[in-house]
C-alpha positions as CSV (number, residue, x, y, z in Angstrom):
1,X,0.0,-0.1,-0.2
2,X,2.7,2.2,0.8
3,X,4.3,1.5,-2.6
4,X,1.1,2.4,-4.3
5,X,0.8,5.6,-2.5
6,X,4.1,6.7,-3.9
7,X,3.3,5.5,-7.4
8,X,-0.1,7.1,-7.7
9,X,1.0,10.8,-8.4
10,X,3.6,9.4,-11.0
11,X,0.8,7.3,-12.7
12,X,-1.4,10.2,-12.8
13,X,1.1,12.3,-14.4
14,X,1.9,9.6,-17.0
15,X,-1.9,9.3,-17.6
16,X,-2.2,13.0,-18.2
17,X,0.6,12.8,-20.7
18,X,-1.1,9.9,-22.5
19,X,-4.5,11.9,-22.9
20,X,-2.8,15.2,-23.9
21,X,-0.9,13.1,-26.6
22,X,-4.1,11.6,-27.9
23,X,-6.0,14.9,-28.0
24,X,-3.0,16.5,-30.1
25,X,-3.1,13.6,-32.6
26,X,-6.8,13.7,-32.8
27,X,-6.7,17.5,-33.9
28,X,-4.0,17.0,-36.4
29,X,-6.0,14.3,-38.1
30,X,-9.1,16.7,-38.2
31,X,-6.9,19.2,-40.0
32,X,-5.8,16.8,-42.6
33,X,-8.8,14.9,-43.0
34,X,-11.1,15.2,-46.2
35,X,-13.5,18.2,-46.2
36,X,-16.2,16.4,-48.0
37,X,-17.3,12.7,-48.5
38,X,-15.4,10.9,-51.4
39,X,-12.1,13.0,-50.9
40,X,-9.0,11.4,-49.4
41,X,-6.1,12.9,-47.4
42,X,-3.3,14.0,-49.7
43,X,-5.2,14.4,-52.8
44,X,-4.6,18.1,-53.6
45,X,-4.6,17.1,-57.5
46,X,-8.2,17.5,-58.0
47,X,-8.2,20.8,-56.1
48,X,-5.5,22.0,-58.4
49,X,-7.5,21.2,-61.4
50,X,-11.2,22.4,-60.5
51,X,-12.4,22.2,-64.1
52,X,-12.4,18.3,-63.8
53,X,-15.7,16.8,-63.0
54,X,-16.5,13.8,-61.3
55,X,-20.1,13.2,-61.7
56,X,-19.9,11.6,-65.3
57,X,-16.8,9.3,-65.1
58,X,-17.4,5.9,-66.7
59,X,-15.6,2.6,-66.4
60,X,-13.4,3.2,-69.2
61,X,-11.2,5.9,-68.1
62,X,-7.8,6.3,-69.4
63,X,-5.3,3.8,-67.9
64,X,-2.7,5.6,-65.5
65,X,-5.0,8.3,-64.1
66,X,-2.9,8.2,-61.0
67,X,-0.2,10.2,-62.9
68,X,-2.6,12.3,-65.2
69,X,-1.3,15.7,-63.8
70,X,2.3,14.7,-64.9
71,X,1.0,13.7,-68.4
72,X,-1.0,16.8,-69.0
73,X,0.6,19.7,-71.0
74,X,-0.7,23.2,-71.7
75,X,-1.2,24.4,-75.2
76,X,2.2,25.4,-76.7
77,X,0.8,26.9,-79.8
78,X,2.2,30.7,-80.3
79,X,0.3,33.5,-79.0
80,X,-2.8,34.7,-80.8
81,X,-2.3,38.1,-82.4
82,X,-4.7,40.7,-81.4
83,X,-7.0,41.7,-84.2
84,X,-9.6,44.8,-84.1
85,X,-13.2,43.8,-83.3
86,X,-16.2,45.2,-84.9
87,X,-19.8,44.2,-84.3
88,X,-22.8,45.4,-86.1
89,X,-24.3,48.1,-84.0
90,X,-28.1,48.8,-83.5
91,X,-30.3,51.7,-82.6
92,X,-31.8,51.3,-79.3
93,X,-35.2,50.7,-80.9
94,X,-33.8,47.9,-83.2
95,X,-32.1,46.3,-80.1
96,X,-35.2,46.1,-78.4
97,X,-37.1,44.6,-81.0
98,X,-34.6,42.1,-81.9
99,X,-34.4,41.2,-78.2
100,X,-38.2,40.6,-78.0
101,X,-38.4,38.5,-81.3
102,X,-35.5,36.2,-80.1
103,X,-37.3,35.7,-76.8
104,X,-40.5,34.9,-78.6
105,X,-38.6,32.3,-80.6
106,X,-36.9,30.7,-77.9
107,X,-39.8,30.8,-75.7
108,X,-41.7,28.4,-78.1
109,X,-39.0,25.9,-77.6
110,X,-40.2,22.7,-76.1
111,X,-39.0,19.2,-75.2
112,X,-40.8,17.0,-77.7
113,X,-40.9,13.3,-77.5
114,X,-42.9,12.9,-80.6
115,X,-40.6,13.3,-83.7
116,X,-41.5,12.9,-87.6
117,X,-39.4,10.5,-89.5
118,X,-39.5,13.0,-92.3
119,X,-36.0,13.7,-93.7
120,X,-34.2,16.8,-92.5
121,X,-31.7,18.4,-95.1
122,X,-28.2,17.4,-94.0
123,X,-26.7,20.7,-94.3
124,X,-29.0,22.3,-91.9
125,X,-27.8,20.0,-89.3
126,X,-24.2,20.8,-90.1
127,X,-24.9,24.5,-89.8
128,X,-26.4,23.8,-86.5
129,X,-23.4,22.0,-85.3
130,X,-21.1,25.0,-86.8
131,X,-23.1,27.4,-84.7
132,X,-22.8,25.1,-81.6
133,X,-19.0,25.1,-82.1
134,X,-18.8,29.0,-81.8
135,X,-19.3,28.4,-78.0
136,X,-16.5,29.7,-75.7
137,X,-14.3,27.4,-74.1
138,X,-11.4,27.2,-71.6
139,X,-8.4,28.5,-73.3
140,X,-10.1,28.0,-76.6
141,X,-9.4,24.3,-76.3
142,X,-13.0,23.7,-78.0
143,X,-13.5,20.4,-76.1
144,X,-16.4,19.0,-78.0
145,X,-17.2,16.2,-80.3
146,X,-20.6,16.0,-82.0
147,X,-21.4,12.6,-83.3
148,X,-24.5,12.5,-86.1
149,X,-26.2,9.4,-86.5
150,X,-28.5,8.9,-89.4
151,X,-27.9,5.2,-90.0
152,X,-31.2,3.1,-89.0
153,X,-29.2,0.1,-87.8
154,X,-26.9,2.2,-85.5
155,X,-29.9,4.2,-84.3
156,X,-31.4,0.9,-83.3
157,X,-28.5,-0.3,-81.5
158,X,-28.4,2.9,-79.6
159,X,-32.1,2.4,-78.6
160,X,-31.6,-1.0,-77.5
161,X,-28.7,0.1,-75.1
162,X,-30.5,3.2,-73.8
163,X,-33.7,1.1,-73.1
164,X,-31.9,-1.6,-71.4
165,X,-30.1,0.8,-69.1
166,X,-33.1,2.9,-68.7
167,X,-35.2,0.2,-67.5
168,X,-32.9,-0.7,-64.7
169,X,-32.6,3.1,-63.9
170,X,-36.5,3.5,-63.5
171,X,-36.8,0.3,-61.6
172,X,-33.9,0.3,-59.3
173,X,-31.3,3.2,-59.7
174,X,-33.3,6.5,-59.6
175,X,-35.4,5.9,-56.6
176,X,-39.0,6.3,-55.9
177,X,-39.0,10.2,-55.6
178,X,-37.3,10.8,-59.0
179,X,-39.6,8.3,-60.7
180,X,-42.6,10.0,-59.1
181,X,-41.4,13.5,-60.2
182,X,-41.3,12.1,-63.8
183,X,-44.8,10.6,-63.8
184,X,-46.4,13.9,-64.5
185,X,-44.6,14.2,-67.7
186,X,-45.7,10.6,-68.6
187,X,-42.1,9.5,-69.3
188,X,-40.8,5.8,-69.2
189,X,-37.9,3.8,-70.5
190,X,-39.5,3.1,-73.8
191,X,-37.7,5.6,-76.3
192,X,-39.4,5.2,-79.7
193,X,-37.9,8.4,-81.0
194,X,-34.4,6.9,-81.1
195,X,-35.6,4.9,-84.2
196,X,-37.9,7.4,-85.4
197,X,-35.8,10.6,-85.3
198,X,-33.8,11.3,-88.7
199,X,-30.9,12.2,-86.7
200,X,-29.3,11.4,-83.3
201,X,-26.8,13.8,-82.1
202,X,-24.5,12.7,-79.4
203,X,-22.5,15.2,-77.8
204,X,-19.2,14.1,-76.1
205,X,-16.9,16.2,-73.9
206,X,-13.2,15.5,-74.3
207,X,-11.6,15.6,-70.8
208,X,-8.4,16.2,-72.4
209,X,-6.8,16.4,-75.9
210,X,-4.4,14.1,-77.4
211,X,-1.1,15.6,-79.1
212,X,0.6,14.1,-81.9
213,X,3.3,13.0,-79.3
214,X,0.8,11.3,-77.2
215,X,0.8,13.8,-74.6
216,X,-2.4,15.0,-73.1
217,X,-3.5,18.6,-73.6
218,X,-5.4,20.2,-70.8
219,X,-8.9,20.9,-71.5
220,X,-9.8,23.6,-68.8
221,X,-13.6,23.5,-67.5
222,X,-14.4,21.1,-70.5
223,X,-17.9,20.0,-69.1
224,X,-18.9,23.7,-68.8
225,X,-17.7,24.7,-72.1
226,X,-19.6,21.7,-73.9
227,X,-22.8,22.4,-72.0
228,X,-22.5,26.0,-73.1
229,X,-22.2,24.6,-76.9
230,X,-25.1,22.4,-76.1
231,X,-27.4,25.4,-75.3
232,X,-26.4,27.1,-78.4
233,X,-27.2,24.1,-80.4
234,X,-30.7,23.9,-79.0
235,X,-31.1,27.6,-80.0
236,X,-29.9,27.0,-83.4
237,X,-32.5,24.0,-83.7
238,X,-35.2,25.9,-82.5
239,X,-34.2,28.6,-85.1
240,X,-34.9,26.5,-88.0
241,X,-38.0,24.7,-86.9
242,X,-36.6,21.5,-85.4
243,X,-37.5,19.9,-82.1
244,X,-35.6,17.6,-79.7
245,X,-35.6,16.2,-76.3
246,X,-32.5,16.7,-74.3
247,X,-31.5,13.1,-73.0
248,X,-28.8,12.3,-70.7
249,X,-29.1,8.6,-70.3
250,X,-27.6,7.3,-67.2
251,X,-25.0,4.5,-67.4
252,X,-25.1,4.3,-71.1
253,X,-22.1,6.5,-71.8
254,X,-19.5,3.8,-71.9
255,X,-21.3,1.3,-74.3
256,X,-22.3,4.3,-76.6
257,X,-18.8,5.4,-76.7
258,X,-17.5,2.0,-77.7
259,X,-20.3,1.5,-80.3
260,X,-19.5,4.7,-81.9
261,X,-15.8,3.9,-81.8
262,X,-15.0,7.2,-79.8
263,X,-11.5,7.3,-78.0
264,X,-11.4,6.9,-74.2
265,X,-10.8,10.7,-73.6
266,X,-14.3,11.5,-74.7
267,X,-17.3,11.0,-72.3
268,X,-20.9,11.2,-73.4
269,X,-22.8,14.4,-72.0
270,X,-26.1,14.5,-74.1
271,X,-28.0,12.5,-76.8
272,X,-30.3,14.6,-78.7
273,X,-33.0,13.1,-81.3
274,X,-33.4,15.8,-83.7
275,X,-36.2,16.2,-86.6
276,X,-39.5,17.9,-87.4
277,X,-42.3,17.5,-84.7
278,X,-45.0,14.5,-85.5
279,X,-48.2,15.9,-86.6
280,X,-49.9,14.5,-83.7
281,X,-47.3,15.7,-81.2
282,X,-48.3,16.8,-77.8
283,X,-46.5,18.4,-74.9
284,X,-47.2,19.0,-71.3
285,X,-48.8,22.4,-70.3
286,X,-46.1,24.2,-68.5
287,X,-45.4,27.6,-67.3
288,X,-42.0,29.2,-67.1
289,X,-40.8,31.3,-64.4
290,X,-41.4,35.3,-64.7
291,X,-38.3,37.5,-64.7
292,X,-38.6,38.5,-61.0
293,X,-38.3,34.8,-60.2
294,X,-35.1,34.2,-62.4
295,X,-33.1,37.8,-62.0
296,X,-31.9,39.6,-59.2
297,X,-30.6,43.2,-60.3
298,X,-28.4,44.9,-57.8
C-alpha cells in the first residue's frame, strides 16, 4: 500500500501525458481529414484542377489516371495575335425589337418526344453544329465532339442500349422520388424516338486533348464549355423549326462510346434526337418562371 501511494502521483502524471498526446493527434487528424465525402487525405490534385468533374466518369477511364497531372501539358501554340473587333451596332429601338423577337422564338422551344421520320436536309444539321461550335471554351480548347447518327441500324443499337439501362434506372437506380417526379410528364424507359428521329446527335466532352506525341492537352472546364455549346445547339435547332429532347441516359455512356468507336478521352454528355415535330405531337402544359423569379438586379 505504501508503494502504491508513492506511485499514484507518478501514474497520474503519465495518464495526463497520454491523454494530452491523444488529443493532439486527434486535432492533427481533423486538420488533414477530407472536407467532404469522397475525398481522401493528401489529394490536392483534384483541387489544383477544378475544371475536372467527377459526376460523369465511366468505367473506361484512361489507364494511369494516378499520374494524369504529370501527363497533362498546356497548349504550346504561339500567342494569338490581337485583331480589331467590330460588331454590327443597332439603334436602341432595333435592339429592343430584336431582343423581343428572339425571346418569342426561344419561348416556343419545348421538349418534344414525338418526332417525325421526315428527312431533314443534312446541311441544316451541319450549320446547327457549326453554330454550336462557336461557343466559348476554356483557353479556346473547343473540347467537344458531335457525333451525328442517321444510319437506321446504328440508331436501333443505340435505342437497345439506352432502353436496357433506362429500365434498370427507372426500376432500381433512380429511386421512388425521382420516378414520381417524372410521372406527371408520362415518361418511361421506352424511347421510340431513337428509332424514328432522322438524326441522333450525341455530344461528347473531351476530358483532355491528345497531341501527336501522345501527351494529353489540358482541357480547362471541359464540361462547362460543352454544356454552353449544347445550349447554343438547342437555340440553333429551334431557329430552323426542328425539335429535340435533351436526353442524358444514365449509365449508357461507356457502351455508346464503344459502339460509336470514340476514344477513351471522350465522355458522353448529351443525346439529342432531332427532327421535325410529328403531326400529332403533344407536350405537357407548363409555365415558365417570370423574370422576377429568375433575375436579381443589384
